[in-house]
C-alpha positions as CSV (number, residue, x, y, z in Angstrom):
1,M,-29.2,5.7,-28.6
2,R,-27.8,5.3,-32.1
3,I,-24.5,3.5,-31.6
4,A,-21.7,2.5,-34.0
5,Q,-19.8,-0.5,-32.6
6,L,-16.4,-0.6,-34.3
7,A,-14.8,-4.1,-34.0
8,P,-11.4,-5.4,-35.0
9,T,-11.3,-7.3,-38.3
10,Y,-8.7,-9.9,-37.1
11,E,-11.4,-12.3,-35.9
12,R,-15.1,-12.8,-36.5
13,V,-17.7,-11.4,-34.1
14,P,-18.2,-13.5,-32.1
15,P,-15.0,-15.4,-32.5
16,R,-15.1,-19.1,-33.5
17,T,-12.4,-20.0,-31.0
18,Y,-9.8,-17.5,-29.6
19,G,-10.6,-13.8,-29.6
20,G,-11.2,-12.0,-26.3
21,T,-11.9,-8.5,-27.8
22,E,-14.3,-9.9,-30.4
23,L,-16.2,-11.8,-27.7
24,I,-16.6,-8.7,-25.6
25,V,-17.8,-6.7,-28.7
26,H,-20.3,-9.4,-29.4
27,L,-21.7,-9.5,-25.8
28,V,-21.9,-5.7,-25.5
29,T,-23.6,-5.4,-29.0
30,E,-26.2,-8.0,-28.4
31,E,-27.1,-6.8,-25.0
32,L,-27.4,-3.2,-26.2
33,V,-29.8,-4.4,-29.0
34,A,-31.8,-6.3,-26.5
35,R,-32.2,-3.2,-24.4
36,G,-33.6,-1.3,-27.4
37,H,-30.6,0.7,-28.7
38,D,-30.1,1.1,-32.5
39,V,-26.7,-0.5,-33.0
40,T,-24.6,-0.9,-36.1
41,L,-21.7,-3.3,-35.9
42,F,-18.7,-2.7,-38.1
43,A,-17.0,-6.0,-38.3
44,T,-16.2,-8.9,-40.7
45,G,-18.9,-10.0,-43.1
46,D,-19.1,-13.5,-41.5
47,S,-20.0,-12.0,-38.1
48,R,-23.3,-13.0,-36.4
49,T,-25.3,-10.2,-34.8
50,A,-28.8,-8.9,-34.1
51,A,-27.5,-5.5,-34.9
52,T,-27.2,-4.0,-38.3
53,L,-24.0,-5.4,-39.8
54,R,-21.7,-3.4,-42.0
55,S,-18.4,-4.8,-43.3
56,V,-15.5,-4.1,-45.7
57,T,-14.2,-7.6,-45.7
58,P,-16.1,-11.0,-46.0
59,A,-13.8,-12.8,-43.6
60,P,-11.1,-12.0,-40.9
61,Q,-7.5,-11.5,-41.7
62,R,-5.0,-12.3,-38.9
63,Y,-1.6,-10.9,-38.5
64,G,0.9,-12.7,-40.7
65,E,-1.7,-14.4,-42.8
66,P,-1.9,-13.1,-46.4
67,S,-5.3,-12.5,-47.9
68,D,-6.5,-14.0,-51.2
69,E,-5.2,-10.9,-52.9
70,G,-1.7,-11.4,-51.3
71,L,-2.3,-8.5,-48.8
72,T,0.0,-9.1,-45.8
73,H,-0.8,-6.1,-43.7
74,A,-3.9,-6.9,-41.7
75,E,-4.0,-3.3,-40.4
76,Y,-5.1,-2.1,-43.9
77,V,-8.4,-3.9,-43.6
78,Q,-8.7,-2.7,-40.0
79,L,-8.3,0.9,-41.2
80,A,-10.8,0.5,-44.0
81,N,-13.4,-0.8,-41.4
82,A,-12.8,2.1,-39.1
83,Q,-13.0,4.5,-42.1
84,A,-16.5,3.1,-43.0
85,A,-17.7,3.7,-39.4
86,F,-16.5,7.3,-39.3
87,Q,-17.8,8.1,-42.8
88,A,-21.3,7.0,-41.6
89,A,-20.9,9.0,-38.4
90,A,-20.0,12.1,-40.5
91,D,-23.4,11.8,-42.2
92,G,-25.1,12.0,-38.8
93,A,-26.0,8.3,-38.5
94,Y,-25.0,7.9,-34.9
95,D,-25.0,9.6,-31.5
96,L,-21.8,7.9,-30.5
97,V,-19.0,5.7,-31.9
98,H,-17.7,3.0,-29.6
99,N,-14.2,2.2,-30.9
100,Q,-13.1,-1.2,-29.8
101,A,-10.6,-1.5,-32.7
102,G,-7.7,0.2,-31.0
103,I,-5.2,2.6,-32.5
104,E,-6.6,2.5,-36.0
105,G,-9.9,3.8,-34.8
106,M,-8.2,6.5,-32.7
107,V,-6.3,7.8,-35.7
108,L,-9.5,8.3,-37.7
109,A,-11.4,9.6,-34.7
110,E,-9.2,12.8,-34.7
111,K,-11.5,14.4,-37.3
112,S,-14.8,13.0,-36.0
113,D,-17.6,15.4,-34.9
114,T,-19.5,12.5,-33.4
115,P,-18.4,11.6,-29.9
116,V,-16.0,8.7,-29.7
117,I,-15.2,6.3,-26.8
118,S,-12.2,4.1,-27.3
119,T,-12.0,0.9,-25.2
120,M,-8.4,0.0,-24.6
121,H,-8.2,-3.8,-24.8
122,N,-4.4,-3.7,-25.1
123,P,-1.7,-2.1,-22.9
124,F,-0.4,1.4,-23.6
125,A,2.4,1.5,-26.1
126,P,4.7,4.5,-25.7
127,A,5.4,4.5,-29.5
128,T,1.8,5.6,-30.0
129,Q,2.1,8.7,-27.9
130,S,1.8,11.0,-30.9
131,I,-1.5,9.4,-31.7
132,W,-2.7,10.1,-28.2
133,D,-1.6,13.7,-28.4
134,F,-4.0,14.3,-31.3
135,Y,-6.9,12.1,-30.1
136,P,-9.6,14.5,-28.9
137,W,-12.2,12.2,-27.4
138,F,-12.6,9.7,-24.6
139,H,-11.1,6.4,-23.6
140,H,-11.4,3.8,-20.9
141,A,-9.5,0.7,-19.9
142,V,-10.7,-2.8,-18.8
143,S,-9.0,-2.8,-15.4
144,A,-7.6,-0.2,-13.0
145,A,-4.1,-1.6,-13.5
146,S,-4.3,-1.0,-17.2
147,A,-6.0,2.4,-16.8
148,A,-3.0,3.6,-14.8
149,S,-0.8,3.2,-17.8
150,F,-2.8,5.4,-20.2
151,P,-2.8,9.2,-20.6
152,A,-5.1,11.0,-18.1
153,R,-6.7,13.3,-20.7
154,G,-10.1,12.0,-21.8
155,A,-9.9,9.0,-19.3
156,L,-13.1,7.5,-18.1
157,P,-13.5,5.0,-15.2
158,P,-12.3,1.4,-16.1
159,I,-15.0,-1.2,-16.8
160,H,-14.2,-4.8,-16.1
161,H,-15.3,-7.3,-18.7
162,G,-18.5,-9.4,-18.3
163,I,-19.3,-12.8,-19.8
164,D,-22.3,-15.1,-20.1
165,V,-21.7,-16.7,-16.8
166,G,-24.7,-18.9,-17.1
167,S,-23.3,-20.6,-20.2
168,F,-20.4,-22.0,-18.2
169,T,-21.1,-25.4,-16.4
170,F,-20.4,-25.2,-12.7
171,G,-18.2,-28.1,-11.7
172,P,-18.7,-28.5,-7.9
173,R,-16.5,-31.6,-7.7
174,P,-14.1,-31.9,-10.7
175,D,-13.3,-35.5,-11.6
176,G,-10.6,-34.8,-14.2
177,G,-7.8,-34.6,-11.7
178,F,-5.9,-32.1,-13.8
179,L,-4.6,-28.5,-13.9
180,L,-5.3,-26.3,-16.9
181,F,-3.5,-23.8,-19.0
182,L,-5.8,-22.1,-21.5
183,G,-4.5,-19.3,-23.7
184,R,-2.2,-18.3,-26.6
185,F,1.1,-20.0,-26.7
186,N,3.6,-17.1,-26.6
187,R,6.2,-16.0,-24.2
188,A,3.9,-13.5,-22.5
189,K,1.3,-16.1,-21.5
190,G,3.8,-18.2,-19.6
191,A,2.8,-21.8,-20.6
192,D,6.4,-22.9,-19.8
193,R,6.0,-21.6,-16.3
194,A,2.7,-23.5,-16.0
195,I,4.4,-26.7,-17.1
196,E,7.2,-26.2,-14.6
197,A,4.8,-25.6,-11.7
198,A,2.6,-28.6,-12.5
199,R,5.6,-30.9,-12.9
200,R,7.1,-29.8,-9.6
201,A,3.8,-30.2,-7.8
202,G,3.4,-33.7,-9.3
203,R,0.2,-32.8,-11.1
204,R,-1.2,-33.5,-14.6
205,L,-1.5,-30.5,-16.8
206,I,-3.6,-30.0,-19.9
207,L,-2.6,-27.3,-22.3
208,A,-5.2,-25.8,-24.7
209,G,-4.9,-22.8,-27.0
210,K,-3.9,-21.1,-30.2
211,V,-0.4,-21.1,-31.7
212,D,0.1,-18.1,-34.0
213,A,2.6,-18.4,-36.8
214,A,4.8,-15.8,-35.0
215,D,5.0,-18.0,-32.0
216,A,5.7,-21.3,-33.7
217,D,9.5,-21.3,-33.1
218,H,9.0,-20.5,-29.4
219,V,6.6,-23.4,-29.1
220,R,8.8,-25.8,-30.9
221,A,11.8,-24.9,-28.8
222,T,10.3,-24.4,-25.4
223,I,6.9,-26.1,-25.1
224,E,6.8,-29.1,-27.4
225,P,9.8,-30.9,-25.7
226,L,7.9,-30.8,-22.4
227,I,4.7,-32.4,-23.7
228,D,4.7,-36.2,-23.0
229,G,1.0,-36.9,-23.6
230,V,0.6,-38.2,-20.1
231,H,1.7,-35.7,-17.4
232,V,1.6,-32.8,-19.9
233,Q,-1.0,-33.0,-22.6
234,Y,-1.8,-30.6,-25.5
235,V,-5.3,-30.7,-26.8
236,G,-5.2,-28.0,-29.4
237,E,-7.2,-24.8,-29.7
238,A,-10.4,-25.0,-27.7
239,D,-13.7,-24.1,-29.1
240,A,-16.5,-22.9,-26.9
241,E,-17.7,-26.4,-26.0
242,M,-14.2,-27.8,-25.2
243,K,-13.3,-24.7,-23.2
244,R,-16.3,-25.1,-21.0
245,R,-15.7,-28.8,-20.5
246,L,-12.0,-28.2,-19.6
247,L,-12.7,-25.4,-17.2
248,A,-15.5,-27.3,-15.4
249,G,-13.3,-30.4,-15.1
250,A,-10.1,-28.7,-13.9
251,D,-8.9,-28.5,-10.3
252,A,-7.4,-25.0,-11.0
253,L,-6.5,-22.7,-13.9
254,L,-2.9,-21.7,-14.0
255,F,-2.3,-18.1,-15.1
256,P,1.4,-17.4,-15.0
257,I,1.5,-14.3,-17.2
258,Q,4.8,-12.6,-18.1
259,W,3.2,-9.3,-19.2
260,D,0.8,-6.7,-18.0
261,E,-2.4,-8.4,-19.1
262,P,-5.2,-5.7,-19.3
263,F,-7.8,-8.1,-18.0
264,G,-7.5,-11.8,-18.7
265,L,-10.9,-13.0,-19.7
266,V,-10.1,-16.6,-19.1
267,M,-9.9,-15.9,-15.3
268,A,-13.6,-14.8,-15.3
269,E,-14.5,-17.8,-17.4
270,S,-12.7,-20.1,-14.9
271,L,-14.5,-18.6,-11.9
272,S,-17.8,-19.0,-13.7
273,S,-17.0,-22.7,-13.8
274,G,-16.3,-22.8,-10.1
275,T,-12.6,-23.3,-10.9
276,P,-10.1,-21.4,-8.8
277,V,-7.4,-19.3,-10.5
278,I,-3.7,-19.4,-9.5
279,G,-2.1,-16.3,-11.1
280,F,1.0,-14.3,-11.0
281,R,0.8,-10.9,-9.2
282,R,0.8,-8.8,-12.3
283,A,-1.5,-6.2,-13.8
284,S,-5.2,-7.2,-13.4
285,V,-4.7,-10.5,-11.6
286,P,-5.2,-9.1,-8.1
287,E,-8.3,-7.2,-9.3
288,V,-9.9,-10.4,-10.6
289,V,-8.8,-13.0,-8.1
290,D,-9.7,-12.7,-4.5
291,D,-6.6,-14.2,-2.9
292,G,-7.4,-17.1,-0.6
293,R,-11.1,-17.0,-1.6
294,T,-11.4,-17.6,-5.4
295,G,-7.8,-18.6,-5.9
296,F,-4.3,-17.5,-5.1
297,V,-2.2,-14.6,-6.3
298,V,1.5,-15.6,-6.2
299,D,4.8,-14.0,-7.1
300,D,6.6,-16.8,-8.9
301,V,6.7,-20.5,-9.8
302,D,7.6,-21.4,-6.2
303,G,4.5,-19.6,-5.0
304,M,2.4,-21.4,-7.7
305,V,3.7,-24.8,-6.7
306,D,2.8,-24.0,-3.1
307,A,-0.7,-22.7,-4.1
308,I,-1.4,-25.9,-6.1
309,G,-1.0,-27.8,-2.9
310,R,-3.6,-25.6,-1.3
311,I,-6.4,-25.8,-3.9
312,G,-8.5,-27.8,-1.5
313,E,-8.9,-24.7,0.7
314,I,-10.9,-22.9,-2.0
315,D,-14.7,-23.3,-2.1
316,R,-15.7,-23.7,-5.7
317,R,-19.2,-22.2,-4.9
318,A,-17.4,-19.0,-3.8
319,C,-15.7,-18.8,-7.2
320,R,-19.1,-19.1,-9.1
321,A,-20.7,-16.6,-6.7
322,A,-18.0,-14.1,-7.4
323,A,-18.5,-14.5,-11.1
324,E,-22.2,-14.0,-10.8
325,E,-21.8,-10.9,-8.7
326,R,-18.9,-9.2,-10.6
327,F,-18.5,-10.5,-14.2
328,T,-21.9,-10.8,-15.8
329,V,-22.9,-9.2,-19.2
330,A,-25.7,-7.3,-17.4
331,R,-23.3,-5.6,-15.0
332,M,-20.8,-4.8,-17.8
333,V,-23.5,-3.3,-20.1
334,D,-25.0,-1.3,-17.1
335,D,-21.6,0.3,-16.8
336,V,-21.3,0.8,-20.6
337,E,-24.7,2.5,-20.8
338,A,-23.8,4.8,-17.8
339,M,-20.5,5.6,-19.6
340,Y,-22.4,6.5,-22.8
341,R,-24.9,8.7,-21.0
342,S,-22.0,10.5,-19.2
343,V,-20.2,11.2,-22.4
344,L,-23.3,12.5,-24.2
345,E,-24.2,14.7,-21.3
346,R,-20.6,16.1,-21.2
347,V,-20.7,16.7,-25.0
348,G,-24.1,18.3,-24.8
349,A,-22.7,20.7,-22.2
350,G,-19.9,21.6,-24.6
351,A,-17.1,19.5,-23.3
352,T,-14.9,16.9,-25.0
353,S,-11.8,15.4,-23.7
354,G,-9.4,17.8,-25.3
355,R,-11.0,20.4,-27.5
């Protein structure tokens, strides 16, 4: 198949540090190329790929960070990237466009004659309903919980993320003696709840992750006063090597989300390391964590404190085995290929999602 992979332009593909969507785009793209597909990746110019790379910008532009030209709207670059993909598609270059760049890609997909599949990495936003009303193609979510929030028209079965499980070191007996919070530091991720749970359980907690400019005030007011460097330690934004070392060494990953996380890639990464996950009962958490076997699904901080005391009940080998069975790149791309074939067969039979 000739496939256009449309990535966000907020991070490089693959990301240097944080960037869940860009990591998934990378893994899908490279595996599709390895399987013999003709793939063009529309992403930032500093991206690394075995596919053909096309870009409208040499480097990523994040939200709130002005470009060298003083441009403060990162979405403008995102739209230009999507436009380049659909212009090429209009010339017949591709059998299918896989839009992983969200709403901007969906807006331009309205006029596409080439079939489009949009992967919804973010939750449904009611304010975008008018865009969905005019989007004529297909979409899928990354968990069943997330899929339930999106319009039914054009919906395809959800596909759980996969990761390079083998690249994560299995820690059968962690010697670090710490709990771990790994993620962005905003209200939705719940770092303050992780700190509260760890302190009440009398356990050391390591915090690692990115602080966006938009979240700096929240971190200064809510998180920083609780960091003492001994019981609660912040180690900065973790690159790939640090992330793997922390996950393999942790007794458990705390995942006290305060929002409907569509998937939560760090949970699969933790299980790949043999590290159980203790997460709040929201969105995708019950789909990823097998309660009592690969971690614990709890309702609140009280439940998290109790679960921390039960970490010893979890067999870390069962965590790794679950990752190897459910969250590999091969399984994910098997599902993606099947989705592509299904869409092309339906289009060949004269059907699209809404026309």
